[in-house]
C-alpha positions, 0 to 999 in steps of 0.5 A, a space after each residue: 054336557 053338566 054330567 061330564 063336568 059333574 064327573 070331572 069335579 068329582 074327579 078332581 075332588 077325589 085326585 086333591 084328596 088322594 094328595 091330601 089336599 083335603 081342605 076345600 077340596 069340593 069347592 077347588 075340585 070344581 074350579 078345576 074341572 072349570 079351569 079344565 074344560 075353559 082351558 080346552 075352550 081355549 085350545 079349540 078356539 085358538 084352532 079356530 082363529 088359525 083356520 079362519 086367518 088361513 082361509 083370510 076370514 077376518 070376520 069369523 077371526 075377530 069371532 073367535 079372538 072375541 071367544 078367546 077372551 071370554 074363557 080365558 076372563 073366566 079361567 082367570 077368575 077360577 084362577 083366581 079363586 083356587 091360586 091362594 088356596 093351593 099356595 098355601 098348602 103347598 107351602 109355595 107362597 114365598 117361593 112363588 113371590 121370589 120367582 116373580 120378583 127374580 125374574 123382574 130384576 
């Protein structure tokens, strides 16, 4: 599994460099790789939750929800690191704030 993460990190770092986001590309690539891994994990766990519900297994459902919570927490940690840099490099800071404010009005 570590090999997959390493390969994904390299691929994502290369992708960032190719789209001209080279500032901290290797670190950003690592965070994108972790986000991808956690997102896949969350989707698998949502399936497990549905199966547990269908089978009427409350214990398995609660375990899946607990694991979803942990996976989402990890995903959010990586996103919190990555988002500020992406917003600056893509010049999205003002647009994002404006969209959020418009959505809250």
